[in-house]
N, C-alpha and C positions, 0 to 999 in steps of 0.2 A: 521311371515310369510310374504313373499315378493311376490307380484303378480303384474306383469306389462307386457307391450309389449316391446320386445327387437328387434331391427333391426338386422337381421341375418348377413348381410354383407354390406359393403359400397356401392357396385355397384347395390344393389337391392332396390326396393321400397316396397317390401312385409315385413310385420311385423309378428312375431309369439309370442304367449303368453308364458311367462316364469315364473315359480313359483320356489321359493327358500326358504329354511329355513336358517336363519342367527342367529348368537349370537352376542351380543354386548360384545366385548372384553375389551373395554376401553371407559370411559367417563372422559375427562379431562376438567373441567370447566375453569381452569386457562388458558389453551391453546385453549379453545373453540373447542375441538376436540372430534369426535366420531369415533371409529374403529369397523367395522362390519366384521365378518368372515362368509362366506357362508359355510354351512355344508351339505346341501342337495339341489338338484335342478335338474329339468328335463333337462335343456339345459345349464345352467350356468356352471355346473361342469363337463359336458361331455368332454370339451376340456382342463380342468385345474385340476391339482392335488390339488391345493389350490387357493383360491381367497379371498383376504381381501380388503375391500374398506374403505378408510379413508376420512372423511369430516371434514374440518376445516374452521372456520370463521376467516378471517384476516381483522382487522380494517385498513382502508385506508382513513384517514382523516374523512370526513363527511359520508363516505359510508363504507360498509363492502363488502369484496370479499369472495367467497367460493372457497377453494382449494380442489379438488377431487384428491385422489391418489389411484391407484390400485396396490396392491402387489399380484403377482400371480406366480405360478409355472406351466409350461406347461409339458405335458406328453413327448413331444419330441421337438427338435429344430425347426421343420417345422410347428408346430401347430400354430393356430391363436393367435392374441393378443386380449385382451378384449375391443376392440374398440366399440362394440355394447353397452356394458354397459356404457362406457364413453359418448356415444351419448345420452343415456338415462339420465345420470347425468346432462349433459348440458341442456337438455330439461326441467328437473325438476327445475334446477336453474333458467332458464328463466321464468318458470311459477310462481315460488315463487317471483321472482323480480317483475313481472307484477302485481301480487296480492298486494304486498307491495307498489307499486307506485300509486295504485288507491286512 
């Protein structure tokens, strides 16, 4: 179960709670990759036929970088992009980084 606050759009400062159920489709330890597929969700899947999030750790010398990728299928061409989720991913990455730098 995934429970977080998602920013509804770039031009707004209001946040709304978003709950989703996801399955882990792949864990690849060699590539340091995890693939999650959203299968239910109150707001995450209202705009998308499918939404898959991939998180991969990429070693860069003495530090590691996190690559977030979203694979999605919109209901129609004019529908939104999952930028709110990617804003959340960036915030989580920054929080994890701040924790590890302490």
